[in-house]
ROTORRO-576575 format. One record per atom (N, C-alpha, C): residue in one letter; x, y, z. Coordinates in steps of 0.2 Angstrom, whole numbers, padded with zeros to 4 digits, always signed. Layout:
N
AXYZ
...
END
This chain:
295
M+0973-0183-0302
M+0976-0183-0293
M+0970-0178-0290
S+0972-0182-0284
S+0963-0181-0280
S+0964-0172-0276
P+0959-0170-0273
P+0961-0162-0273
P+0963-0162-0266
K+0966-0168-0260
K+0970-0168-0256
K+0976-0168-0259
C+0978-0172-0265
C+0984-0172-0266
C+0986-0166-0268
Q+0983-0163-0272
Q+0983-0157-0275
Q+0987-0151-0270
E+0982-0151-0263
E+0983-0148-0259
E+0990-0147-0255
N+0992-0156-0254
N+0999-0157-0252
N+1004-0156-0256
N+1004-0155-0263
N+1007-0152-0268
N+1009-0145-0268
R+1003-0141-0264
R+1005-0134-0266
R+1007-0131-0259
L+1006-0134-0254
L+1009-0134-0247
L+1015-0136-0247
M+1018-0142-0250
M+1027-0143-0251
M+1030-0136-0253
K+1028-0135-0261
K+1030-0130-0263
K+1030-0125-0260
Q+1026-0123-0256
Q+1026-0115-0251
Q+1030-0118-0247
A+1030-0123-0242
A+1035-0124-0238
A+1044-0124-0241
G+1044-0126-0249
G+1051-0125-0251
G+1053-0118-0251
Y+1047-0113-0257
Y+1050-0107-0257
Y+1051-0104-0248
T+1047-0104-0245
T+1047-0101-0238
T+1053-0102-0236
S+1056-0109-0234
S+1063-0109-0231
S+1068-0108-0236
V+1067-0107-0241
V+1074-0102-0246
V+1074-0095-0244
S+1068-0092-0242
S+1067-0085-0241
S+1071-0084-0235
V+1068-0087-0229
V+1070-0086-0223
V+1077-0088-0222
A+1081-0094-0226
A+1087-0094-0226
A+1093-0088-0228
I+1089-0085-0233
I+1092-0080-0238
I+1093-0075-0231
F+1087-0074-0228
F+1087-0067-0223
F+1092-0070-0217
L+1093-0075-0217
L+1096-0076-0209
L+1104-0077-0214
V+1105-0078-0218
V+1113-0077-0220
V+1115-0069-0220
L+1109-0066-0223
L+1112-0057-0222
L+1112-0055-0217
L+1107-0057-0213
L+1108-0054-0205
L+1111-0054-0201
K+1114-0061-0202
K+1121-0064-0199
K+1128-0061-0202
T+1129-0061-0208
T+1134-0058-0211
T+1133-0051-0207
V+1129-0047-0208
V+1128-0040-0205
V+1130-0041-0198
T+1129-0044-0195
T+1130-0046-0187
T+1139-0048-0186
F+1142-0051-0189
F+1148-0054-0189
F+1154-0048-0191
V+1150-0045-0196
V+1155-0038-0199
V+1155-0031-0192
L+1148-0032-0189
L+1148-0028-0183
L+1153-0032-0178
T+1152-0038-0176
T+1156-0038-0169
T+1160-0043-0171
G+1162-0045-0177
G+1169-0050-0176
G+1168-0056-0172
S+1163-0057-0169
S+1161-0063-0166
S+1161-0069-0171
V+1168-0075-0168
V+1168-0081-0171
V+1163-0084-0170
A+1160-0084-0164
A+1152-0089-0164
A+1148-0086-0167
I+1146-0078-0172
I+1142-0077-0175
I+1144-0082-0184
L+1150-0080-0183
L+1153-0083-0190
L+1152-0091-0190
S+1151-0095-0185
S+1149-0103-0187
S+1143-0102-0186
S+1138-0099-0183
S+1133-0099-0185
S+1131-0095-0192
L+1134-0092-0195
L+1134-0090-0202
L+1135-0094-0208
F+1138-0099-0205
F+1141-0103-0212
F+1136-0108-0209
D+1134-0110-0204
D+1127-0114-0204
D+1121-0113-0208
S+1121-0108-0207
S+1115-0103-0210
S+1117-0104-0219
V+1123-0103-0220
V+1124-0104-0228
V+1124-0111-0229
Q+1125-0116-0226
Q+1123-0122-0226
Q+1116-0126-0227
D+1112-0120-0223
D+1104-0122-0224
D+1102-0119-0229
M+1106-0113-0234
M+1102-0110-0239
M+1104-0116-0245
M+1109-0118-0244
M+1112-0123-0250
M+1105-0129-0249
T+1104-0132-0239
T+1101-0137-0242
T+1093-0135-0244
S+1090-0130-0242
S+1084-0127-0243
S+1083-0128-0254
A+1087-0127-0256
A+1089-0125-0262
A+1088-0131-0265
V+1091-0136-0262
V+1091-0144-0266
V+1083-0145-0265
N+1081-0145-0260
N+1075-0147-0255
N+1071-0143-0262
M+1070-0138-0262
M+1066-0135-0267
M+1065-0138-0273
I+1070-0140-0277
I+1071-0142-0282
I+1068-0150-0282
A+1071-0154-0276
A+1068-0161-0275
A+1060-0160-0275
I+1057-0156-0270
I+1050-0155-0272
I+1047-0152-0277
R+1049-0149-0283
R+1046-0146-0288
R+1047-0153-0292
Q+1050-0155-0292
Q+1051-0162-0295
Q+1047-0167-0295
A+1047-0169-0287
A+1042-0175-0284
A+1036-0174-0286
V+1033-0168-0286
V+1026-0165-0286
V+1023-0166-0293
N+1028-0167-0300
N+1025-0168-0305
N+1021-0174-0305
P+1017-0174-0310
P+1013-0180-0311
P+1016-0185-0315
A+1014-0191-0314
A+1017-0196-0318
A+1015-0195-0326
D+1023-0198-0329
D+1023-0196-0337
D+1025-0204-0341
K+1026-0203-0347
K+1028-0209-0351
K+1034-0213-0347
E+1038-0208-0346
E+1045-0210-0344
E+1044-0214-0336
H+1042-0211-0332
H+1039-0212-0325
H+1031-0214-0323
R+1030-0220-0324
R+1023-0220-0325
R+1022-0221-0318
F+1026-0223-0313
F+1025-0220-0306
F+1025-0215-0300
G+1025-0213-0305
G+1028-0203-0304
G+1033-0201-0301
H+1036-0196-0300
H+1042-0193-0296
H+1045-0192-0290
G+1038-0196-0285
G+1040-0195-0278
G+1046-0199-0275
K+1050-0201-0280
K+1056-0203-0274
K+1060-0197-0276
A+1060-0194-0280
A+1064-0188-0280
A+1065-0182-0274
Q+1060-0184-0269
Q+1060-0182-0261
Q+1066-0185-0258
A+1067-0192-0259
A+1073-0196-0255
A+1078-0195-0259
I+1080-0195-0266
I+1086-0192-0266
I+1086-0185-0264
G+1082-0181-0263
G+1084-0174-0262
G+1087-0175-0254
S+1083-0179-0249
S+1085-0179-0243
S+1092-0182-0243
L+1092-0186-0246
L+1101-0190-0246
L+1106-0183-0247
I+1104-0180-0252
I+1109-0175-0252
I+1110-0170-0247
Q+1102-0167-0244
Q+1103-0165-0238
Q+1107-0166-0233
S+1108-0174-0231
S+1112-0177-0226
S+1116-0175-0227
F+1119-0176-0234
F+1128-0175-0234
F+1130-0166-0232
I+1124-0164-0236
I+1126-0156-0232
I+1126-0155-0224
I+1122-0157-0221
I+1120-0156-0215
I+1125-0161-0210
A+1128-0165-0212
A+1135-0170-0212
A+1142-0166-0213
A+1142-0161-0217
A+1148-0158-0219
A+1146-0152-0213
A+1142-0148-0212
A+1139-0144-0208
A+1142-0145-0201
G+1138-0151-0197
G+1141-0155-0191
G+1149-0154-0192
L+1152-0158-0197
L+1158-0160-0197
L+1163-0152-0196
F+1160-0146-0200
F+1163-0141-0199
F+1162-0137-0190
L+1156-0137-0188
L+1155-0136-0183
L+1158-0139-0176
L+1160-0146-0178
L+1163-0149-0172
L+1170-0148-0173
L+1174-0146-0179
L+1181-0144-0180
L+1181-0137-0176
E+1177-0131-0178
E+1177-0126-0176
E+1177-0125-0169
S+1172-0130-0165
S+1172-0130-0159
S+1177-0131-0157
V+1181-0138-0157
V+1186-0140-0156
V+1193-0136-0154
E+1192-0131-0162
E+1197-0127-0163
E+1196-0120-0158
R+1189-0118-0155
R+1189-0114-0152
R+1190-0114-0145
F+1189-0122-0142
F+1192-0124-0136
F+1199-0124-0133
C+1202-0125-0139
C+1209-0126-0136
C+1212-0118-0138
R+1208-0114-0142
R+1212-0107-0144
R+1206-0102-0141
P+1205-0102-0137
P+1199-0097-0134
P+1199-0090-0138
R+1194-0085-0140
R+1193-0078-0142
R+1189-0074-0139
P+1191-0069-0137
P+1186-0065-0133
P+1180-0063-0138
L+1175-0062-0135
L+1168-0058-0139
L+1168-0051-0138
H+1165-0049-0143
H+1166-0040-0144
H+1157-0040-0143
Q+1153-0033-0142
Q+1149-0032-0143
Q+1141-0037-0143
I+1142-0040-0137
I+1138-0044-0135
I+1131-0044-0133
C+1129-0036-0134
C+1121-0034-0133
C+1120-0036-0140
I+1125-0032-0145
I+1120-0033-0153
I+1120-0038-0154
G+1124-0043-0153
G+1124-0050-0155
G+1118-0054-0153
L+1117-0052-0145
L+1112-0055-0144
L+1105-0053-0147
I+1103-0049-0147
I+1097-0044-0151
I+1097-0047-0158
I+1102-0047-0163
I+1101-0050-0169
I+1100-0057-0167
M+1103-0062-0164
M+1101-0068-0165
M+1097-0070-0162
T+1093-0067-0158
T+1087-0068-0153
T+1083-0065-0161
V+1082-0061-0165
V+1077-0061-0171
V+1078-0066-0177
A+1084-0068-0176
A+1084-0075-0182
A+1083-0082-0177
V+1082-0084-0170
V+1079-0087-0168
V+1073-0087-0169
I+1069-0082-0169
I+1061-0082-0169
I+1059-0082-0176
A+1062-0081-0182
A+1061-0082-0189
A+1062-0089-0189
T+1067-0092-0187
T+1068-0099-0188
T+1062-0104-0185
I+1060-0101-0179
I+1055-0105-0175
I+1047-0106-0179
I+1048-0098-0181
I+1042-0098-0185
I+1041-0102-0192
L+1048-0104-0194
L+1048-0107-0201
L+1046-0115-0198
V+1049-0118-0193
V+1049-0123-0192
V+1043-0126-0188
R+1037-0121-0186
R+1032-0121-0184
R+1028-0122-0190
F+1029-0119-0196
F+1026-0121-0201
F+1026-0126-0206
Q+1034-0127-0205
Q+1036-0134-0209
Q+1033-0139-0205
S+1032-0140-0199
S+1029-0144-0194
S+1022-0148-0197
Y+1017-0141-0197
Y+1011-0140-0201
Y+1011-0145-0207
V+1016-0142-0211
V+1016-0146-0219
V+1019-0153-0217
I+1020-0156-0215
I+1022-0161-0211
I+1017-0166-0211
R+1014-0163-0205
R+1006-0167-0203
R+1003-0167-0210
R+1002-0165-0213
R+0997-0164-0218
R+0999-0169-0225
T+1007-0169-0225
T+1008-0172-0232
T+1012-0178-0232
Q+1018-0178-0224
Q+1022-0183-0222
Q+1027-0183-0228
S+1031-0176-0229
S+1035-0176-0234
S+1039-0178-0233
L+1044-0182-0234
L+1052-0183-0231
L+1057-0177-0233
S+1056-0173-0238
S+1060-0167-0240
S+1059-0163-0234
I+1052-0159-0234
I+1051-0155-0227
I+1053-0159-0220
R+1052-0164-0221
R+1055-0166-0212
R+1063-0165-0212
A+1066-0168-0219
A+1073-0166-0216
A+1075-0162-0216
D+1072-0154-0220
D+1073-0148-0221
D+1072-0146-0214
R+1067-0148-0209
R+1065-0147-0202
R+1070-0149-0199
A+1072-0154-0199
A+1078-0157-0195
A+1084-0152-0193
H+1086-0149-0199
H+1092-0146-0198
H+1092-0138-0196
Y+1084-0135-0196
Y+1082-0129-0196
Y+1080-0130-0189
A+1078-0136-0185
A+1079-0136-0179
A+1085-0138-0175
G+1090-0138-0178
G+1098-0139-0175
G+1100-0132-0176
D+1099-0128-0182
D+1098-0121-0181
D+1097-0118-0175
I+1090-0119-0173
I+1089-0116-0167
I+1092-0118-0161
L+1094-0124-0160
L+1097-0126-0155
L+1105-0123-0155
M+1107-0122-0162
M+1113-0118-0161
M+1115-0110-0160
N+1109-0108-0163
N+1108-0100-0162
N+1107-0100-0154
V+1103-0103-0150
V+1101-0103-0143
V+1110-0104-0138
G+1112-0108-0144
G+1119-0112-0139
G+1123-0106-0140
V+1124-0103-0146
V+1129-0097-0146
V+1125-0090-0142
M+1119-0090-0140
M+1117-0085-0136
M+1118-0087-0128
V+1117-0092-0128
V+1119-0094-0119
V+1127-0093-0119
S+1129-0096-0123
S+1137-0096-0122
S+1140-0089-0122
M+1137-0084-0126
M+1138-0077-0126
M+1136-0074-0117
V+1131-0076-0116
V+1128-0072-0108
V+1134-0076-0104
L+1135-0082-0104
L+1138-0086-0099
L+1147-0084-0098
T+1149-0082-0105
T+1156-0080-0106
T+1154-0072-0103
Y+1149-0068-0104
Y+1150-0062-0101
Y+1149-0061-0094
L+1146-0065-0091
L+1146-0068-0084
L+1151-0069-0080
T+1154-0075-0083
T+1159-0078-0079
T+1167-0076-0082
G+1167-0074-0089
G+1174-0071-0091
G+1176-0079-0093
W+1175-0084-0095
W+1178-0090-0099
W+1174-0093-0102
T+1179-0091-0109
T+1178-0091-0116
T+1175-0098-0119
R+1176-0104-0117
R+1175-0110-0119
R+1168-0112-0121
W+1163-0109-0117
W+1157-0112-0115
W+1153-0111-0123
D+1154-0109-0129
D+1151-0108-0136
D+1154-0115-0138
S+1162-0117-0137
S+1163-0123-0139
S+1160-0129-0136
L+1159-0129-0131
L+1154-0134-0129
L+1147-0135-0130
F+1144-0131-0133
F+1138-0131-0134
F+1139-0132-0141
G+1144-0131-0146
G+1145-0131-0154
G+1145-0138-0153
C+1149-0143-0149
C+1149-0149-0148
C+1143-0153-0149
G+1140-0152-0144
G+1132-0154-0143
G+1130-0154-0149
V+1129-0148-0153
V+1125-0146-0159
V+1127-0150-0164
A+1133-0152-0163
A+1137-0156-0171
A+1134-0162-0167
G+1133-0166-0163
G+1132-0173-0161
G+1125-0173-0163
Y+1121-0169-0163
Y+1113-0169-0162
Y+1112-0170-0170
L+1117-0165-0175
L+1116-0166-0182
L+1118-0172-0184
F+1123-0175-0182
F+1124-0182-0184
F+1118-0188-0184
I+1117-0187-0177
I+1110-0191-0177
I+1105-0187-0180
V+1104-0182-0183
V+1098-0181-0188
V+1100-0183-0195
V+1106-0185-0196
V+1110-0187-0203
V+1108-0194-0203
Y+1110-0196-0197
Y+1108-0204-0198
Y+1101-0207-0199
Q+1095-0202-0196
Q+1088-0204-0197
Q+1086-0201-0203
I+1089-0197-0207
I+1089-0194-0213
I+1089-0199-0219
I+1096-0203-0219
I+1099-0206-0222
I+1093-0214-0222
R+1092-0216-0218
R+1089-0222-0215
R+1083-0222-0219
E+1080-0214-0217
E+1072-0215-0222
E+1073-0215-0229
S+1077-0212-0231
S+1077-0211-0239
S+1081-0216-0243
L+1085-0221-0239
L+1087-0228-0241
L+1082-0230-0241
G+1077-0231-0235
G+1072-0235-0236
G+1065-0234-0242
M+1064-0228-0244
M+1059-0227-0249
M+1064-0229-0255
L+1070-0228-0256
L+1074-0230-0263
L+1073-0238-0264
M+1074-0238-0258
M+1075-0247-0259
M+1066-0252-0258
D+1064-0247-0257
D+1055-0250-0259
D+1053-0254-0253
T+1055-0251-0246
T+1055-0255-0238
T+1046-0255-0240
E+1044-0262-0235
E+1037-0260-0234
E+1036-0256-0229
M+1029-0254-0229
M+1027-0248-0225
M+1026-0252-0217
S+1023-0247-0215
S+1023-0250-0207
S+1017-0256-0206
D+1019-0259-0202
D+1013-0265-0199
D+1005-0262-0198
D+1005-0256-0195
D+0999-0253-0193
D+0996-0252-0200
F+0998-0250-0206
F+0997-0248-0212
F+0996-0254-0216
R+0999-0260-0215
R+0998-0266-0219
R+0992-0269-0217
K+0990-0268-0207
K+0985-0272-0207
K+0978-0270-0206
Q+0978-0263-0208
Q+0973-0258-0212
Q+0971-0259-0218
I+0976-0261-0221
I+0974-0264-0228
I+0970-0270-0228
E+0972-0274-0222
E+0970-0281-0222
E+0964-0282-0221
A+0962-0277-0214
A+0957-0277-0212
A+0951-0274-0217
V+0953-0270-0223
V+0947-0267-0227
V+0945-0273-0234
A+0951-0277-0235
A+0949-0282-0238
A+0946-0288-0235
R+0947-0290-0230
R+0943-0295-0227
R+0936-0292-0223
S+0934-0287-0224
S+0927-0284-0223
S+0922-0286-0227
F+0924-0289-0233
F+0919-0291-0237
F+0918-0296-0237
S+0912-0299-0237
S+0911-0307-0236
S+0912-0311-0241
S+0913-0309-0247
S+0915-0313-0254
S+0922-0312-0255
V+0927-0310-0251
V+0934-0311-0249
V+0935-0317-0246
K+0936-0324-0248
K+0938-0329-0244
K+0947-0329-0240
G+0952-0325-0243
G+0955-0323-0240
G+0960-0316-0244
I+0966-0316-0242
I+0970-0312-0244
I+0978-0313-0244
R+0982-0313-0250
R+0987-0315-0250
R+0994-0310-0254
D+1000-0313-0252
D+1005-0307-0256
D+1004-0300-0255
L+1002-0297-0252
L+1002-0290-0251
L+1008-0287-0248
R+1009-0282-0255
R+1015-0279-0253
R+1014-0270-0255
T+1019-0266-0250
T+1018-0260-0249
T+1022-0258-0251
R+1022-0250-0252
R+1029-0244-0252
R+1028-0237-0254
Q+1031-0236-0252
Q+1031-0228-0253
Q+1034-0223-0257
S+1033-0219-0261
S+1036-0214-0266
S+1034-0207-0265
G+1036-0203-0260
G+1035-0197-0259
G+1029-0195-0255
S+1024-0193-0255
S+1018-0194-0252
S+1012-0200-0253
N+1016-0201-0259
N+1009-0208-0261
N+1013-0216-0260
A+1008-0219-0257
A+1008-0226-0257
A+1005-0232-0262
F+1009-0237-0263
F+1007-0241-0269
F+1005-0247-0264
V+1000-0250-0265
V+0996-0256-0263
V+0996-0262-0267
Q+0997-0268-0267
Q+0996-0273-0273
Q+0995-0279-0267
F+0989-0284-0270
F+0989-0290-0267
F+0984-0294-0272
C+0983-0300-0269
C+0978-0303-0272
C+0973-0306-0266
I+0966-0307-0270
I+0962-0310-0264
I+0957-0314-0267
I+0956-0320-0264
I+0953-0325-0264
I+0946-0325-0265
L+0941-0327-0271
L+0935-0325-0271
L+0933-0333-0275
D+0926-0334-0271
D+0922-0339-0274
D+0923-0342-0280
D+0924-0346-0283
D+0925-0350-0290
D+0918-0347-0294
S+0911-0348-0292
S+0905-0345-0295
S+0904-0339-0296
L+0907-0335-0295
L+0907-0327-0296
L+0911-0326-0303
T+0906-0323-0307
T+0907-0320-0315
T+0912-0316-0314
L+0915-0315-0318
L+0921-0309-0321
L+0918-0301-0319
R+0912-0300-0320
R+0910-0295-0319
R+0910-0293-0311
Q+0906-0298-0307
Q+0904-0298-0301
Q+0912-0298-0298
A+0918-0301-0299
A+0925-0302-0295
A+0927-0292-0299
H+0925-0291-0302
H+0929-0285-0305
H+0926-0278-0302
D+0920-0280-0300
D+0914-0276-0296
D+0917-0274-0287
I+0919-0280-0286
I+0921-0281-0278
I+0928-0277-0279
T+0933-0281-0283
T+0940-0277-0282
T+0939-0269-0283
D+0934-0267-0286
D+0932-0261-0287
D+0932-0257-0280
Q+0928-0260-0277
Q+0924-0258-0270
Q+0928-0257-0265
I+0934-0263-0265
I+0939-0263-0262
I+0944-0256-0262
E+0944-0256-0269
E+0949-0251-0270
E+0947-0244-0267
D+0940-0244-0268
D+0935-0236-0265
D+0936-0236-0259
K+0934-0242-0256
K+0936-0240-0248
K+0941-0240-0247
I+0948-0243-0248
I+0955-0241-0245
I+0955-0232-0248
K+0953-0231-0252
K+0955-0224-0255
K+0953-0218-0251
E+0945-0223-0247
E+0942-0218-0243
E+0947-0216-0236
R+0949-0221-0235
R+0953-0220-0228
R+0961-0218-0231
F+0963-0220-0236
F+0970-0217-0237
F+0970-0215-0246
P+0969-0207-0246
P+0965-0204-0252
P+0973-0205-0257
D+0980-0205-0254
D+0985-0202-0260
D+0988-0211-0260
T+0985-0215-0263
T+0985-0222-0262
T+0984-0226-0269
E+0989-0229-0272
E+0987-0232-0280
E+0990-0240-0278
I+0981-0243-0280
I+0981-0250-0278
I+0980-0254-0284
I+0984-0259-0283
I+0982-0264-0290
I+0979-0272-0285
I+0974-0275-0286
I+0972-0280-0284
I+0971-0286-0288
H+0974-0292-0287
H+0972-0296-0290
H+0967-0301-0290
P+0961-0303-0291
P+0958-0308-0290
P+0959-0316-0292
E+0958-0320-0288
E+0960-0327-0288
E+0954-0333-0287
P+0952-0337-0290
P+0948-0341-0289
P+0948-0344-0283
Q+0945-0348-0279
Q+0947-0351-0271
Q+0949-0357-0272
R+0950-0360-0278
R+0953-0368-0280
R+0961-0367-0280
N+0961-0360-0283
N+0969-0360-0285
N+0974-0357-0278
K+0970-0356-0274
K+0974-0352-0267
K+0980-0354-0264
L+0981-0360-0268
L+0988-0364-0263
L+0992-0361-0269
END
């Protein structure tokens, strides 16, 4: 395992532990707030944080499994555990979005007065700041690792920020206007956002589980590296797939008939080394073929 891959695994584990810790902190914070204020808006946000805590726990388990090296039973590693974990997360996020939508509609039909608005705003501000710090750290980890699990985890925490800000804005508007349905409108909007996030996560997770081809740009770069060698007369059957943070690439190269087996082997090694310089966490299989059999 390359040093970069080891560092990425460490970052993903750290992001998982941080996410669970922040989720537990938010649950405790909002529980205290609800006890003090009796606000249904805070209760709704509390339930959302409980969902976040459950989702983050699932995510942490998936990451711990995904970073395990390949073994006798899993020759290609455990990277797809991230996709499975992300699917589980999407179901939890969908449930949270559905609950939020139903709660918002019920609250719109049966508005309830808010109490202790100042205390609620102060504590919700602390919750928003803690969540923003977490999301920024997750964004950093995603840029370094391209982790699907962390991306899914960040998505619902970003939705949590929107929800908490919506709760705060609705509390202020309710205080200023006396109209108690503002929080319901914001709740419906956040629920819609969560459903969009669920769709994106499911699409990416199924793509990884079904070995969907990687982007055209990635494929073109792989092909360009192979064709940069003058001894390569052609390339065919390029196949790519993603498993966790690792990419798997295989293709055939057409070589001159006069090359010896040693020469052909050296050329394939050189191509592999050049590809790994650009994409370190890539497993590569190259099959050399004589030019006369290229058809």
